[in-house]
N, C-alpha and C positions, 0 to 999 in steps of 0.2 A: 503494500500499500504506500502511495506517495505521501510525503509529508505535506502537511497544509500550511498556509500562510497563517500566521498568528499575530495578533496586536494586543497590546496593554496600554492602558491609561491610568494615571494616578494623579491626584491632585495633592500638592505639597504646600506648606506654609510660605509665603513671600517672606522668608527669613532664613538667615544661614543654616539653620538645621534642615531646611527643605532640601538643600543639596545632599546632605548626608542621608536622608530618607529615601530620595530618589536613587542614589548610588546603590543602597541596600537592596531596595525593591528590584532594580534592574539585575543585580548580581543573583538574587534568589530566583528570578524568573528566567534567566539565560545561562546560569552556570552549567547545566547539563545539556545545553543545546548548542553551545558555540565553543571553539577552542579557547583554552586559557588566555592566550596572547591577544585574541580579538576581544575577549571579555574585558581585559585590562584597558584596551584603547577605547572601548564603549565607555567604561566607568569614568575614564578620564575626560572624555569629551562631554559626556552628560554632566558631570560635576561642574565643568567650565561653564557650560551653557546655562545651567540653573543659577550657578553663583553670579554670572553676568547679569541674568534677569533680576536677581535680588539686589545687586549693587546698583544697577543703571537704569531699571525700568519700574514703571508702576505695577502694582499688582492687578490681577483680574478682580472682578467684584467678589467680595468675601475674603479679600487679603490673601490670595492664593496664586500659584502658578500651576499650570497644567503641563504635565509631561507624559509623553507617550513614546512607544517604540513599536516597530513593526518588523516582523522576520518573515522573509520570503525564501523558503528553500529552494535551491537550485542544484543542478548536476555538478556546478563548480564549487558550491558551498554556500553558506547563508548570505543572503543580502539583507541589511539592516538599515532602517532609517530611525533616527532619533528626532523628536520634535519637542521644543519647549516653547509654550505659549504664555505671554505675560500682557500686561496692559499697555505696553509700548513706552516710549521715551521721547524726549525732544529730538534726538538724533538717533539714527539707527546704528546697529553694530557695525564696525568696520575694523579691518586690521590697522593697528598702529605701530609706529616705529617707537620702541622703547630704548633708551640708552642703558648701558650695562648696570647703572646704579638705580634705575627706576625699580620701585617695589612692585609695580604691575604693568599692564599693557602688553603681555605676551600670550594672553590666553586664546585669542583667535589665531595665532600663529600655530598653537598646539592643535587646535581643532583642524585647521587647514592641513597640517602635517599628517595627522593621523586618519582623517576621513577622506574618503575618495572625492567628495565635493560636499560643500555646505552653501546655505543661503538664508535669505530673509523674505518672508511674505508678510504684507501688512493688510489689515482689513479694518472695519470701522470699530472693532473691539480692541485692537491692540496689534501685537506682532507675534510671528512664529519664526523662530530660528531652528534650522533643521540641519542635520547632517547624515549623509549617506556613506555606508561602507559596502563595498563590493568585494566578492571573493578575490583573493590574490590569484594572478595567473598561475597555472600549473607549470612547473619547471619543464622545460624542453630538453631532452636527453641529447637531441641532435646539436645543441649549442653548448659550446665548451668556452669558459671564460678565458680571455686573452692573458698571456703573461705566464 
């Protein structure tokens, strides 16, 4: 029997504890479904996206942030999308240049480096920041590294 697409959605407080709650829920839901290295990347990206929502955006009604993930099995491995929805901010998320002494400003570099792609969608209620993870290409035995 083929694996089915699965989706999860959780609402967490618009508070620093929200990122911790989201990380733990994601880990519980996907620990037996995805490889440990992918799970570590998913947890890092989700923590960054929820942390950014708490630090830089308004909450959704009720003082919350909505967090969701979708797993699409494929022959090559799992395809996963993370989504974090908040009440929006005056300016949207963007990659910044942080000097070496800056305490922050590197989070979306981490997201861009770990995810296959990421982006932002806005609607009348706020904004959704998403990150997608595609399976790594299978190694090709006919290619040999140079050197």
